[in-house]
PDB file of N, CA, C and O in Angstrom:
ATOM      1  N   MET A   1      41.256 -20.399 161.743  1.00  0.00           N
ATOM      2  CA  MET A   1      41.528 -19.736 159.862  1.00  0.00           C
ATOM      3  C   MET A   1      42.542 -21.237 159.510  1.00  0.00           C
ATOM      4  O   MET A   1      42.903 -22.053 160.358  1.00  0.00           O
ATOM      5  N   ASP A   2      42.757 -21.270 158.445  1.00  0.00           N
ATOM      6  CA  ASP A   2      43.507 -22.163 157.854  1.00  0.00           C
ATOM      7  C   ASP A   2      45.014 -21.236 156.950  1.00  0.00           C
ATOM      8  O   ASP A   2      45.110 -20.589 155.907  1.00  0.00           O
ATOM      9  N   LEU A   3      46.078 -21.692 158.177  1.00  0.00           N
ATOM     10  CA  LEU A   3      47.120 -20.479 157.860  1.00  0.00           C
ATOM     11  C   LEU A   3      48.070 -20.457 156.651  1.00  0.00           C
ATOM     12  O   LEU A   3      48.663 -19.475 156.204  1.00  0.00           O
ATOM     13  N   SER A   4      48.103 -21.762 156.194  1.00  0.00           N
ATOM     14  CA  SER A   4      48.627 -22.214 154.642  1.00  0.00           C
ATOM     15  C   SER A   4      47.899 -21.641 153.502  1.00  0.00           C
ATOM     16  O   SER A   4      48.494 -21.595 152.425  1.00  0.00           O
ATOM     17  N   MET A   5      46.398 -21.088 153.603  1.00  0.00           N
ATOM     18  CA  MET A   5      45.862 -20.481 152.844  1.00  0.00           C
ATOM     19  C   MET A   5      45.847 -19.453 152.487  1.00  0.00           C
ATOM     20  O   MET A   5      45.872 -18.957 151.360  1.00  0.00           O
ATOM     21  N   LEU A   6      45.780 -18.841 154.011  1.00  0.00           N
ATOM     22  CA  LEU A   6      45.985 -17.490 154.137  1.00  0.00           C
ATOM     23  C   LEU A   6      47.258 -16.775 153.381  1.00  0.00           C
ATOM     24  O   LEU A   6      47.094 -15.794 152.656  1.00  0.00           O
ATOM     25  N   LEU A   7      48.589 -17.390 153.635  1.00  0.00           N
ATOM     26  CA  LEU A   7      49.707 -17.522 153.286  1.00  0.00           C
ATOM     27  C   LEU A   7      49.826 -17.776 151.286  1.00  0.00           C
ATOM     28  O   LEU A   7      50.662 -17.315 150.509  1.00  0.00           O
ATOM     29  N   THR A   8      48.853 -18.504 151.065  1.00  0.00           N
ATOM     30  CA  THR A   8      48.484 -18.438 149.542  1.00  0.00           C
ATOM     31  C   THR A   8      47.517 -17.672 148.736  1.00  0.00           C
ATOM     32  O   THR A   8      47.467 -17.729 147.507  1.00  0.00           O
ATOM     33  N   GLU A   9      46.756 -16.958 149.478  1.00  0.00           N
ATOM     34  CA  GLU A   9      45.864 -15.715 149.242  1.00  0.00           C
ATOM     35  C   GLU A   9      46.483 -14.636 149.509  1.00  0.00           C
ATOM     36  O   GLU A   9      45.946 -13.642 149.020  1.00  0.00           O
ATOM     37  N   PHE A  10      47.664 -14.400 150.263  1.00  0.00           N
ATOM     38  CA  PHE A  10      48.580 -13.474 150.446  1.00  0.00           C
ATOM     39  C   PHE A  10      49.288 -12.826 149.137  1.00  0.00           C
ATOM     40  O   PHE A  10      49.268 -11.752 148.535  1.00  0.00           O
ATOM     41  N   TYR A  11      49.851 -13.942 149.053  1.00  0.00           N
ATOM     42  CA  TYR A  11      51.000 -13.856 147.395  1.00  0.00           C
ATOM     43  C   TYR A  11      50.029 -14.379 146.230  1.00  0.00           C
ATOM     44  O   TYR A  11      50.648 -15.192 145.544  1.00  0.00           O
ATOM     45  N   GLY A  12      48.951 -14.222 145.855  1.00  0.00           N
ATOM     46  CA  GLY A  12      48.272 -14.191 145.027  1.00  0.00           C
ATOM     47  C   GLY A  12      47.623 -12.885 145.113  1.00  0.00           C
ATOM     48  O   GLY A  12      47.661 -12.229 144.072  1.00  0.00           O
ATOM     49  N   LYS A  13      47.014 -12.340 146.158  1.00  0.00           N
ATOM     50  CA  LYS A  13      46.764 -10.604 146.223  1.00  0.00           C
ATOM     51  C   LYS A  13      48.104  -9.513 146.446  1.00  0.00           C
ATOM     52  O   LYS A  13      48.011  -8.288 146.529  1.00  0.00           O
ATOM     53  N   VAL A  14      49.146 -10.190 146.504  1.00  0.00           N
ATOM     54  CA  VAL A  14      50.317  -9.343 146.508  1.00  0.00           C
ATOM     55  C   VAL A  14      50.685  -9.164 145.382  1.00  0.00           C
ATOM     56  O   VAL A  14      51.574  -8.316 145.465  1.00  0.00           O
ATOM     57  N   GLN A  15      50.506  -9.530 144.052  1.00  0.00           N
ATOM     58  CA  GLN A  15      51.042 -10.001 142.714  1.00  0.00           C
ATOM     59  C   GLN A  15      50.630  -9.146 142.143  1.00  0.00           C
ATOM     60  O   GLN A  15      51.392  -8.561 141.373  1.00  0.00           O
ATOM     61  N   ALA A  16      49.185  -8.686 142.278  1.00  0.00           N
ATOM     62  CA  ALA A  16      48.769  -7.291 141.633  1.00  0.00           C
ATOM     63  C   ALA A  16      48.935  -5.934 141.823  1.00  0.00           C
ATOM     64  O   ALA A  16      48.904  -4.921 141.126  1.00  0.00           O
ATOM     65  N   ASP A  17      49.225  -6.382 143.615  1.00  0.00           N
ATOM     66  CA  ASP A  17      49.400  -4.458 144.382  1.00  0.00           C
ATOM     67  C   ASP A  17      50.656  -3.904 144.394  1.00  0.00           C
ATOM     68  O   ASP A  17      51.396  -4.022 145.371  1.00  0.00           O
ATOM     69  N   ASN A  18      50.984  -3.273 143.336  1.00  0.00           N
ATOM     70  CA  ASN A  18      52.427  -2.140 143.430  1.00  0.00           C
ATOM     71  C   ASN A  18      52.645  -1.754 144.700  1.00  0.00           C
ATOM     72  O   ASN A  18      53.842  -1.562 144.908  1.00  0.00           O
ATOM     73  N   ARG A  19      52.122  -1.614 145.396  1.00  0.00           N
ATOM     74  CA  ARG A  19      52.414  -0.568 146.837  1.00  0.00           C
ATOM     75  C   ARG A  19      52.680  -1.764 147.576  1.00  0.00           C
ATOM     76  O   ARG A  19      52.792  -1.509 148.775  1.00  0.00           O
ATOM     77  N   ILE A  20      52.825  -2.991 147.299  1.00  0.00           N
ATOM     78  CA  ILE A  20      53.515  -4.135 148.408  1.00  0.00           C
ATOM     79  C   ILE A  20      55.132  -4.028 148.016  1.00  0.00           C
ATOM     80  O   ILE A  20      55.278  -4.012 146.794  1.00  0.00           O
ATOM     81  N   SER A  21      56.289  -3.955 148.708  1.00  0.00           N
ATOM     82  CA  SER A  21      57.442  -4.614 148.199  1.00  0.00           C
ATOM     83  C   SER A  21      58.150  -5.304 149.233  1.00  0.00           C
ATOM     84  O   SER A  21      57.820  -4.852 150.329  1.00  0.00           O
ATOM     85  N   VAL A  22      58.654  -5.853 149.281  1.00  0.00           N
ATOM     86  CA  VAL A  22      59.484  -7.070 149.902  1.00  0.00           C
ATOM     87  C   VAL A  22      59.417  -7.117 151.037  1.00  0.00           C
ATOM     88  O   VAL A  22      59.216  -8.120 151.722  1.00  0.00           O
ATOM     89  N   THR A  23      59.644  -5.596 151.522  1.00  0.00           N
ATOM     90  CA  THR A  23      59.424  -5.943 153.069  1.00  0.00           C
ATOM     91  C   THR A  23      58.184  -5.773 153.885  1.00  0.00           C
ATOM     92  O   THR A  23      58.203  -6.316 154.990  1.00  0.00           O
ATOM     93  N   HIS A  24      57.293  -5.229 153.598  1.00  0.00           N
ATOM     94  CA  HIS A  24      55.643  -5.867 153.335  1.00  0.00           C
ATOM     95  C   HIS A  24      55.814  -7.176 153.839  1.00  0.00           C
ATOM     96  O   HIS A  24      55.453  -7.569 154.948  1.00  0.00           O
ATOM     97  N   ILE A  25      56.514  -7.974 152.761  1.00  0.00           N
ATOM     98  CA  ILE A  25      56.407  -9.298 152.222  1.00  0.00           C
ATOM     99  C   ILE A  25      56.890 -10.354 153.637  1.00  0.00           C
ATOM    100  O   ILE A  25      56.363 -11.224 154.330  1.00  0.00           O
ATOM    101  N   SER A  26      57.873  -9.833 153.562  1.00  0.00           N
ATOM    102  CA  SER A  26      58.706 -10.413 154.779  1.00  0.00           C
ATOM    103  C   SER A  26      58.064  -9.896 156.370  1.00  0.00           C
ATOM    104  O   SER A  26      57.997 -10.667 157.327  1.00  0.00           O
ATOM    105  N   LEU A  27      57.769  -8.925 156.398  1.00  0.00           N
ATOM    106  CA  LEU A  27      57.081  -8.642 157.916  1.00  0.00           C
ATOM    107  C   LEU A  27      55.260  -9.394 157.654  1.00  0.00           C
ATOM    108  O   LEU A  27      54.515  -9.732 158.574  1.00  0.00           O
ATOM    109  N   TYR A  28      55.016  -9.460 156.502  1.00  0.00           N
ATOM    110  CA  TYR A  28      53.434 -10.682 156.696  1.00  0.00           C
ATOM    111  C   TYR A  28      54.219 -11.873 157.167  1.00  0.00           C
ATOM    112  O   TYR A  28      54.041 -12.187 158.343  1.00  0.00           O
ATOM    113  N   VAL A  29      54.882 -12.441 156.604  1.00  0.00           N
ATOM    114  CA  VAL A  29      55.413 -13.495 156.820  1.00  0.00           C
ATOM    115  C   VAL A  29      55.674 -13.706 157.986  1.00  0.00           C
ATOM    116  O   VAL A  29      55.367 -14.832 158.375  1.00  0.00           O
ATOM    117  N   ALA A  30      56.272 -12.840 158.928  1.00  0.00           N
ATOM    118  CA  ALA A  30      57.080 -13.378 160.050  1.00  0.00           C
ATOM    119  C   ALA A  30      55.620 -12.948 161.134  1.00  0.00           C
ATOM    120  O   ALA A  30      55.506 -13.321 162.302  1.00  0.00           O
ATOM    121  N   LEU A  31      54.850 -12.288 160.550  1.00  0.00           N
ATOM    122  CA  LEU A  31      53.600 -12.673 161.418  1.00  0.00           C
ATOM    123  C   LEU A  31      52.919 -13.403 161.210  1.00  0.00           C
ATOM    124  O   LEU A  31      52.093 -13.640 162.092  1.00  0.00           O
ATOM    125  N   LEU A  32      52.854 -14.270 159.799  1.00  0.00           N
ATOM    126  CA  LEU A  32      52.212 -15.463 159.922  1.00  0.00           C
ATOM    127  C   LEU A  32      52.891 -16.818 160.737  1.00  0.00           C
ATOM    128  O   LEU A  32      52.311 -17.727 161.332  1.00  0.00           O
ATOM    129  N   HIS A  33      54.160 -16.611 160.548  1.00  0.00           N
ATOM    130  CA  HIS A  33      55.042 -17.730 161.425  1.00  0.00           C
ATOM    131  C   HIS A  33      54.520 -17.182 162.799  1.00  0.00           C
ATOM    132  O   HIS A  33      53.626 -17.950 163.153  1.00  0.00           O
ATOM    133  N   GLU A  34      54.692 -16.181 163.731  1.00  0.00           N
ATOM    134  CA  GLU A  34      54.848 -16.246 164.660  1.00  0.00           C
ATOM    135  C   GLU A  34      52.977 -16.725 165.117  1.00  0.00           C
ATOM    136  O   GLU A  34      52.733 -17.330 166.161  1.00  0.00           O
ATOM    137  N   MET A  35      52.197 -16.433 164.416  1.00  0.00           N
ATOM    138  CA  MET A  35      50.767 -16.950 164.600  1.00  0.00           C
ATOM    139  C   MET A  35      51.315 -18.956 164.418  1.00  0.00           C
ATOM    140  O   MET A  35      51.370 -19.659 165.427  1.00  0.00           O
ATOM    141  N   VAL A  36      51.545 -19.354 163.426  1.00  0.00           N
ATOM    142  CA  VAL A  36      52.162 -21.056 163.598  1.00  0.00           C
ATOM    143  C   VAL A  36      52.563 -21.420 165.329  1.00  0.00           C
ATOM    144  O   VAL A  36      52.208 -22.400 165.984  1.00  0.00           O
ATOM    145  N   CYS A  37      53.081 -20.711 165.587  1.00  0.00           N
ATOM    146  CA  CYS A  37      54.203 -20.856 166.361  1.00  0.00           C
ATOM    147  C   CYS A  37      53.613 -20.569 167.575  1.00  0.00           C
ATOM    148  O   CYS A  37      53.971 -21.090 168.631  1.00  0.00           O
ATOM    149  N   ALA A  38      52.850 -19.874 167.485  1.00  0.00           N
ATOM    150  CA  ALA A  38      51.950 -19.691 168.540  1.00  0.00           C
ATOM    151  C   ALA A  38      50.612 -20.808 168.964  1.00  0.00           C
ATOM    152  O   ALA A  38      49.971 -20.892 170.011  1.00  0.00           O
ATOM    153  N   GLY A  39      50.535 -21.433 167.939  1.00  0.00           N
ATOM    154  CA  GLY A  39      49.004 -22.064 167.775  1.00  0.00           C
ATOM    155  C   GLY A  39      48.092 -22.125 167.160  1.00  0.00           C
ATOM    156  O   GLY A  39      47.025 -22.710 167.342  1.00  0.00           O
ATOM    157  N   GLY A  40      48.676 -21.144 165.901  1.00  0.00           N
ATOM    158  CA  GLY A  40      47.791 -20.656 165.192  1.00  0.00           C
ATOM    159  C   GLY A  40      46.128 -19.891 165.702  1.00  0.00           C
ATOM    160  O   GLY A  40      44.937 -20.052 165.436  1.00  0.00           O
ATOM    161  N   ILE A  41      47.087 -18.904 166.681  1.00  0.00           N
ATOM    162  CA  ILE A  41      46.143 -18.561 167.324  1.00  0.00           C
ATOM    163  C   ILE A  41      45.899 -17.255 166.452  1.00  0.00           C
ATOM    164  O   ILE A  41      46.899 -16.882 165.838  1.00  0.00           O
ATOM    165  N   ASP A  42      44.084 -16.051 166.192  1.00  0.00           N
ATOM    166  CA  ASP A  42      43.854 -15.500 165.682  1.00  0.00           C
ATOM    167  C   ASP A  42      44.628 -13.921 165.858  1.00  0.00           C
ATOM    168  O   ASP A  42      44.879 -13.154 164.929  1.00  0.00           O
ATOM    169  N   LEU A  43      44.861 -13.738 167.041  1.00  0.00           N
ATOM    170  CA  LEU A  43      45.043 -12.468 167.915  1.00  0.00           C
ATOM    171  C   LEU A  43      46.959 -12.512 168.231  1.00  0.00           C
ATOM    172  O   LEU A  43      47.572 -13.538 168.527  1.00  0.00           O
ATOM    173  N   LEU A  44      47.298 -11.754 168.140  1.00  0.00           N
ATOM    174  CA  LEU A  44      48.798 -12.062 168.260  1.00  0.00           C
ATOM    175  C   LEU A  44      49.118 -10.743 169.268  1.00  0.00           C
ATOM    176  O   LEU A  44      48.878  -9.678 168.699  1.00  0.00           O
ATOM    177  N   LEU A  45      49.560 -10.617 170.504  1.00  0.00           N
ATOM    178  CA  LEU A  45      50.453 -10.130 170.632  1.00  0.00           C
ATOM    179  C   LEU A  45      51.759  -9.151 170.757  1.00  0.00           C
ATOM    180  O   LEU A  45      52.478  -9.487 171.698  1.00  0.00           O
ATOM    181  N   LEU A  46      52.185  -8.122 170.093  1.00  0.00           N
ATOM    182  CA  LEU A  46      53.251  -7.917 169.160  1.00  0.00           C
ATOM    183  C   LEU A  46      54.344  -8.010 170.126  1.00  0.00           C
ATOM    184  O   LEU A  46      54.355  -7.407 171.199  1.00  0.00           O
ATOM    185  N   ARG A  47      55.517  -9.006 169.582  1.00  0.00           N
ATOM    186  CA  ARG A  47      56.593  -8.450 170.193  1.00  0.00           C
ATOM    187  C   ARG A  47      57.968  -8.053 169.072  1.00  0.00           C
ATOM    188  O   ARG A  47      58.691  -8.781 168.392  1.00  0.00           O
ATOM    189  N   PRO A  48      57.910  -6.408 169.280  1.00  0.00           N
ATOM    190  CA  PRO A  48      58.604  -6.031 167.599  1.00  0.00           C
ATOM    191  C   PRO A  48      59.290  -6.618 167.461  1.00  0.00           C
ATOM    192  O   PRO A  48      59.340  -7.278 166.423  1.00  0.00           O
ATOM    193  N   ASP A  49      60.378  -6.737 168.593  1.00  0.00           N
ATOM    194  CA  ASP A  49      62.417  -6.945 168.623  1.00  0.00           C
ATOM    195  C   ASP A  49      62.092  -8.360 167.130  1.00  0.00           C
ATOM    196  O   ASP A  49      62.467  -8.563 165.975  1.00  0.00           O
ATOM    197  N   MET A  50      61.093  -9.060 168.266  1.00  0.00           N
ATOM    198  CA  MET A  50      61.102 -10.664 167.477  1.00  0.00           C
ATOM    199  C   MET A  50      60.752 -10.363 166.409  1.00  0.00           C
ATOM    200  O   MET A  50      61.307 -11.037 165.541  1.00  0.00           O
ATOM    201  N   ILE A  51      59.879  -9.444 165.949  1.00  0.00           N
ATOM    202  CA  ILE A  51      58.864  -9.376 164.759  1.00  0.00           C
ATOM    203  C   ILE A  51      59.826  -8.408 163.563  1.00  0.00           C
ATOM    204  O   ILE A  51      59.597  -8.346 162.355  1.00  0.00           O
ATOM    205  N   MET A  52      60.770  -7.815 164.205  1.00  0.00           N
ATOM    206  CA  MET A  52      61.887  -7.181 163.362  1.00  0.00           C
ATOM    207  C   MET A  52      62.877  -8.086 163.202  1.00  0.00           C
ATOM    208  O   MET A  52      63.510  -7.583 162.273  1.00  0.00           O
ATOM    209  N   GLU A  53      63.422  -9.072 163.486  1.00  0.00           N
ATOM    210  CA  GLU A  53      64.907  -9.959 163.711  1.00  0.00           C
ATOM    211  C   GLU A  53      63.942 -10.894 162.740  1.00  0.00           C
ATOM    212  O   GLU A  53      64.505 -11.308 161.726  1.00  0.00           O
ATOM    213  N   LYS A  54      62.679 -11.242 162.908  1.00  0.00           N
ATOM    214  CA  LYS A  54      62.325 -12.330 161.922  1.00  0.00           C
ATOM    215  C   LYS A  54      62.197 -12.358 160.506  1.00  0.00           C
ATOM    216  O   LYS A  54      62.275 -13.288 159.703  1.00  0.00           O
ATOM    217  N   SER A  55      61.869 -10.474 160.297  1.00  0.00           N
ATOM    218  CA  SER A  55      61.492  -9.636 159.202  1.00  0.00           C
ATOM    219  C   SER A  55      62.757  -9.623 158.215  1.00  0.00           C
ATOM    220  O   SER A  55      62.808  -9.832 157.003  1.00  0.00           O
ATOM    221  N   LYS A  56      64.030  -9.224 159.388  1.00  0.00           N
ATOM    222  CA  LYS A  56      65.503  -8.867 158.487  1.00  0.00           C
ATOM    223  C   LYS A  56      65.132  -7.555 158.848  1.00  0.00           C
ATOM    224  O   LYS A  56      66.074  -6.815 158.564  1.00  0.00           O
ATOM    225  N   ILE A  57      63.560  -6.494 159.676  1.00  0.00           N
ATOM    226  CA  ILE A  57      63.819  -5.147 159.170  1.00  0.00           C
ATOM    227  C   ILE A  57      64.315  -4.870 160.454  1.00  0.00           C
ATOM    228  O   ILE A  57      63.998  -5.311 161.558  1.00  0.00           O
ATOM    229  N   SER A  58      65.616  -3.605 159.895  1.00  0.00           N
ATOM    230  CA  SER A  58      66.223  -3.124 161.407  1.00  0.00           C
ATOM    231  C   SER A  58      66.415  -1.628 162.037  1.00  0.00           C
ATOM    232  O   SER A  58      67.112  -1.009 162.841  1.00  0.00           O
ATOM    233  N   SER A  59      65.224  -1.454 161.040  1.00  0.00           N
ATOM    234  CA  SER A  59      64.834   0.243 162.216  1.00  0.00           C
ATOM    235  C   SER A  59      63.140   0.045 162.393  1.00  0.00           C
ATOM    236  O   SER A  59      62.329  -0.780 161.973  1.00  0.00           O
ATOM    237  N   ARG A  60      63.081   1.011 163.072  1.00  0.00           N
ATOM    238  CA  ARG A  60      61.778   1.115 163.892  1.00  0.00           C
ATOM    239  C   ARG A  60      60.906   1.404 163.426  1.00  0.00           C
ATOM    240  O   ARG A  60      59.809   0.846 163.432  1.00  0.00           O
ATOM    241  N   VAL A  61      61.332   2.623 162.782  1.00  0.00           N
ATOM    242  CA  VAL A  61      60.539   3.256 161.554  1.00  0.00           C
ATOM    243  C   VAL A  61      60.177   3.137 160.532  1.00  0.00           C
ATOM    244  O   VAL A  61      59.446   3.960 159.981  1.00  0.00           O
ATOM    245  N   THR A  62      60.688   1.834 159.885  1.00  0.00           N
ATOM    246  CA  THR A  62      60.396   1.243 158.723  1.00  0.00           C
ATOM    247  C   THR A  62      59.216   0.073 159.628  1.00  0.00           C
ATOM    248  O   THR A  62      57.992   0.134 159.512  1.00  0.00           O
ATOM    249  N   TYR A  63      59.718  -0.598 160.211  1.00  0.00           N
ATOM    250  CA  TYR A  63      58.522  -1.631 160.481  1.00  0.00           C
ATOM    251  C   TYR A  63      57.359  -1.158 161.483  1.00  0.00           C
ATOM    252  O   TYR A  63      56.745  -1.927 162.223  1.00  0.00           O
ATOM    253  N   HIS A  64      57.141   0.319 161.383  1.00  0.00           N
ATOM    254  CA  HIS A  64      55.780   0.742 161.986  1.00  0.00           C
ATOM    255  C   HIS A  64      55.415   1.508 160.552  1.00  0.00           C
ATOM    256  O   HIS A  64      54.271   1.900 160.317  1.00  0.00           O
ATOM    257  N   ARG A  65      56.642   1.694 159.520  1.00  0.00           N
ATOM    258  CA  ARG A  65      55.653   2.204 157.978  1.00  0.00           C
ATOM    259  C   ARG A  65      54.884   1.059 157.773  1.00  0.00           C
ATOM    260  O   ARG A  65      53.680   1.114 158.024  1.00  0.00           O
ATOM    261  N   CYS A  66      55.412  -0.021 157.336  1.00  0.00           N
ATOM    262  CA  CYS A  66      55.157  -1.071 156.819  1.00  0.00           C
ATOM    263  C   CYS A  66      53.803  -1.828 157.616  1.00  0.00           C
ATOM    264  O   CYS A  66      52.931  -2.540 157.118  1.00  0.00           O
ATOM    265  N   MET A  67      53.972  -1.416 158.935  1.00  0.00           N
ATOM    266  CA  MET A  67      52.828  -2.628 160.105  1.00  0.00           C
ATOM    267  C   MET A  67      51.478  -1.587 159.384  1.00  0.00           C
ATOM    268  O   MET A  67      50.464  -2.137 158.955  1.00  0.00           O
ATOM    269  N   ARG A  68      51.638  -0.130 159.336  1.00  0.00           N
ATOM    270  CA  ARG A  68      50.411   0.700 159.419  1.00  0.00           C
ATOM    271  C   ARG A  68      50.179   0.604 157.959  1.00  0.00           C
ATOM    272  O   ARG A  68      49.152   1.209 157.652  1.00  0.00           O
ATOM    273  N   ALA A  69      50.536   0.277 157.362  1.00  0.00           N
ATOM    274  CA  ALA A  69      50.726   0.077 155.527  1.00  0.00           C
ATOM    275  C   ALA A  69      49.804  -1.009 154.723  1.00  0.00           C
ATOM    276  O   ALA A  69      48.998  -0.851 153.806  1.00  0.00           O
ATOM    277  N   LEU A  70      50.227  -2.142 155.409  1.00  0.00           N
ATOM    278  CA  LEU A  70      49.828  -3.320 155.536  1.00  0.00           C
ATOM    279  C   LEU A  70      47.855  -3.344 156.016  1.00  0.00           C
ATOM    280  O   LEU A  70      46.865  -3.779 155.426  1.00  0.00           O
ATOM    281  N   HIS A  71      48.068  -2.614 157.390  1.00  0.00           N
ATOM    282  CA  HIS A  71      46.589  -2.423 157.892  1.00  0.00           C
ATOM    283  C   HIS A  71      45.918  -1.434 157.065  1.00  0.00           C
ATOM    284  O   HIS A  71      44.723  -1.723 157.127  1.00  0.00           O
ATOM    285  N   GLU A  72      46.038  -0.653 156.498  1.00  0.00           N
ATOM    286  CA  GLU A  72      45.472   0.567 155.421  1.00  0.00           C
ATOM    287  C   GLU A  72      45.423  -0.076 153.891  1.00  0.00           C
ATOM    288  O   GLU A  72      45.191   0.646 152.922  1.00  0.00           O
ATOM    289  N   TYR A  73      45.618  -1.232 153.788  1.00  0.00           N
ATOM    290  CA  TYR A  73      45.689  -2.247 152.622  1.00  0.00           C
ATOM    291  C   TYR A  73      44.820  -2.761 152.730  1.00  0.00           C
ATOM    292  O   TYR A  73      44.065  -2.756 151.758  1.00  0.00           O
ATOM    293  N   GLY A  74      44.461  -3.409 153.801  1.00  0.00           N
ATOM    294  CA  GLY A  74      43.353  -4.418 153.851  1.00  0.00           C
ATOM    295  C   GLY A  74      44.638  -5.596 153.757  1.00  0.00           C
ATOM    296  O   GLY A  74      44.578  -6.001 152.597  1.00  0.00           O
ATOM    297  N   TYR A  75      45.480  -6.133 154.285  1.00  0.00           N
ATOM    298  CA  TYR A  75      45.796  -7.254 154.784  1.00  0.00           C
ATOM    299  C   TYR A  75      46.468  -7.656 156.154  1.00  0.00           C
ATOM    300  O   TYR A  75      47.161  -8.654 156.352  1.00  0.00           O
ATOM    301  N   ILE A  76      46.116  -6.666 157.068  1.00  0.00           N
ATOM    302  CA  ILE A  76      45.712  -6.871 158.575  1.00  0.00           C
ATOM    303  C   ILE A  76      44.951  -6.048 159.576  1.00  0.00           C
ATOM    304  O   ILE A  76      44.678  -4.854 159.457  1.00  0.00           O
ATOM    305  N   LEU A  77      44.714  -6.659 160.349  1.00  0.00           N
ATOM    306  CA  LEU A  77      44.069  -5.623 161.487  1.00  0.00           C
ATOM    307  C   LEU A  77      45.727  -5.226 162.691  1.00  0.00           C
ATOM    308  O   LEU A  77      46.451  -5.977 163.346  1.00  0.00           O
ATOM    309  N   TYR A  78      45.727  -4.094 162.532  1.00  0.00           N
ATOM    310  CA  TYR A  78      46.625  -3.390 163.700  1.00  0.00           C
ATOM    311  C   TYR A  78      46.005  -2.816 164.630  1.00  0.00           C
ATOM    312  O   TYR A  78      45.079  -2.056 164.343  1.00  0.00           O
ATOM    313  N   GLU A  79      46.253  -2.971 165.537  1.00  0.00           N
ATOM    314  CA  GLU A  79      45.749  -1.971 166.853  1.00  0.00           C
ATOM    315  C   GLU A  79      47.690  -2.087 167.466  1.00  0.00           C
ATOM    316  O   GLU A  79      48.363  -3.057 167.815  1.00  0.00           O
ATOM    317  N   PRO A  80      47.984  -0.755 167.362  1.00  0.00           N
ATOM    318  CA  PRO A  80      49.099   0.122 167.852  1.00  0.00           C
ATOM    319  C   PRO A  80      48.625   0.265 169.672  1.00  0.00           C
ATOM    320  O   PRO A  80      47.447   0.444 169.981  1.00  0.00           O
ATOM    321  N   SER A  81      49.607   0.166 170.604  1.00  0.00           N
ATOM    322  CA  SER A  81      50.388   0.481 171.446  1.00  0.00           C
ATOM    323  C   SER A  81      51.310   1.020 171.560  1.00  0.00           C
ATOM    324  O   SER A  81      52.253   0.707 170.833  1.00  0.00           O
ATOM    325  N   PHE A  82      51.506   2.454 172.874  1.00  0.00           N
ATOM    326  CA  PHE A  82      52.341   2.580 173.163  1.00  0.00           C
ATOM    327  C   PHE A  82      53.166   1.776 174.151  1.00  0.00           C
ATOM    328  O   PHE A  82      54.180   2.338 174.565  1.00  0.00           O
ATOM    329  N   ARG A  83      52.994   0.980 174.443  1.00  0.00           N
ATOM    330  CA  ARG A  83      53.294   0.500 175.812  1.00  0.00           C
ATOM    331  C   ARG A  83      53.719  -1.354 175.346  1.00  0.00           C
ATOM    332  O   ARG A  83      52.831  -2.115 174.962  1.00  0.00           O
ATOM    333  N   PRO A  84      55.216  -1.805 175.485  1.00  0.00           N
ATOM    334  CA  PRO A  84      55.539  -2.711 174.480  1.00  0.00           C
ATOM    335  C   PRO A  84      55.298  -3.841 175.262  1.00  0.00           C
ATOM    336  O   PRO A  84      55.442  -4.133 176.449  1.00  0.00           O
ATOM    337  N   GLY A  85      54.631  -4.739 173.615  1.00  0.00           N
ATOM    338  CA  GLY A  85      53.788  -6.226 173.888  1.00  0.00           C
ATOM    339  C   GLY A  85      52.222  -6.137 174.078  1.00  0.00           C
ATOM    340  O   GLY A  85      51.351  -7.006 174.054  1.00  0.00           O
ATOM    341  N   GLU A  86      52.167  -4.352 174.335  1.00  0.00           N
ATOM    342  CA  GLU A  86      50.747  -4.452 173.716  1.00  0.00           C
ATOM    343  C   GLU A  86      49.917  -4.324 172.695  1.00  0.00           C
ATOM    344  O   GLU A  86      48.688  -4.340 172.627  1.00  0.00           O
ATOM    345  N   SER A  87      50.760  -4.196 171.903  1.00  0.00           N
ATOM    346  CA  SER A  87      50.218  -3.950 170.286  1.00  0.00           C
ATOM    347  C   SER A  87      49.738  -5.188 169.691  1.00  0.00           C
ATOM    348  O   SER A  87      50.379  -6.222 169.877  1.00  0.00           O
ATOM    349  N   LYS A  88      48.336  -5.187 168.772  1.00  0.00           N
ATOM    350  CA  LYS A  88      47.519  -6.692 168.667  1.00  0.00           C
ATOM    351  C   LYS A  88      47.561  -6.499 166.727  1.00  0.00           C
ATOM    352  O   LYS A  88      47.503  -5.528 165.972  1.00  0.00           O
ATOM    353  N   VAL A  89      47.671  -7.778 166.564  1.00  0.00           N
ATOM    354  CA  VAL A  89      47.489  -7.658 165.339  1.00  0.00           C
ATOM    355  C   VAL A  89      47.020  -8.856 164.869  1.00  0.00           C
ATOM    356  O   VAL A  89      47.623  -9.704 165.528  1.00  0.00           O
ATOM    357  N   SER A  90      46.008  -9.607 163.811  1.00  0.00           N
ATOM    358  CA  SER A  90      45.236 -10.453 163.140  1.00  0.00           C
ATOM    359  C   SER A  90      45.472  -9.892 161.746  1.00  0.00           C
ATOM    360  O   SER A  90      45.550  -8.849 161.097  1.00  0.00           O
ATOM    361  N   LEU A  91      45.548 -11.411 161.671  1.00  0.00           N
ATOM    362  CA  LEU A  91      45.750 -11.383 159.618  1.00  0.00           C
ATOM    363  C   LEU A  91      44.423 -11.853 159.265  1.00  0.00           C
ATOM    364  O   LEU A  91      43.933 -12.950 159.532  1.00  0.00           O
ATOM    365  N   ILE A  92      43.730 -10.561 158.422  1.00  0.00           N
ATOM    366  CA  ILE A  92      42.807 -10.885 157.616  1.00  0.00           C
ATOM    367  C   ILE A  92      42.241 -11.797 155.971  1.00  0.00           C
ATOM    368  O   ILE A  92      42.503 -11.626 154.781  1.00  0.00           O
ATOM    369  N   ASP A  93      41.591 -12.525 156.548  1.00  0.00           N
ATOM    370  CA  ASP A  93      41.003 -13.072 155.519  1.00  0.00           C
ATOM    371  C   ASP A  93      40.264 -12.633 154.152  1.00  0.00           C
ATOM    372  O   ASP A  93      39.135 -12.218 153.889  1.00  0.00           O
ATOM    373  N   LEU A  94      41.712 -12.988 153.222  1.00  0.00           N
ATOM    374  CA  LEU A  94      42.209 -11.820 151.890  1.00  0.00           C
ATOM    375  C   LEU A  94      40.857 -12.700 150.767  1.00  0.00           C
ATOM    376  O   LEU A  94      40.598 -12.020 149.774  1.00  0.00           O
ATOM    377  N   VAL A  95      40.239 -13.739 150.838  1.00  0.00           N
ATOM    378  CA  VAL A  95      39.027 -13.895 149.917  1.00  0.00           C
ATOM    379  C   VAL A  95      38.081 -13.374 149.760  1.00  0.00           C
ATOM    380  O   VAL A  95      37.292 -13.770 148.903  1.00  0.00           O
TER     381      VAL A  95
END
């Protein structure tokens, strides 16, 4: 998966998607950055506190709402878990 291409495709798609807010964009970019830092992996085990800090989201409610929304809108695959560090996310090829 080419991560720079994912970002380009993401911005192209969100321009026409009125459901996406700046919070969704910030969260997606933070997830993308985490995947780049992890060596370009396709599946990321989430550490919500780190993702929230990178995306400047201060509320867990907002974080979870935006993660679910990105999943429902088809931007990510998100498998939540009630155990810390066991939620999984992968970015979807948006072409």
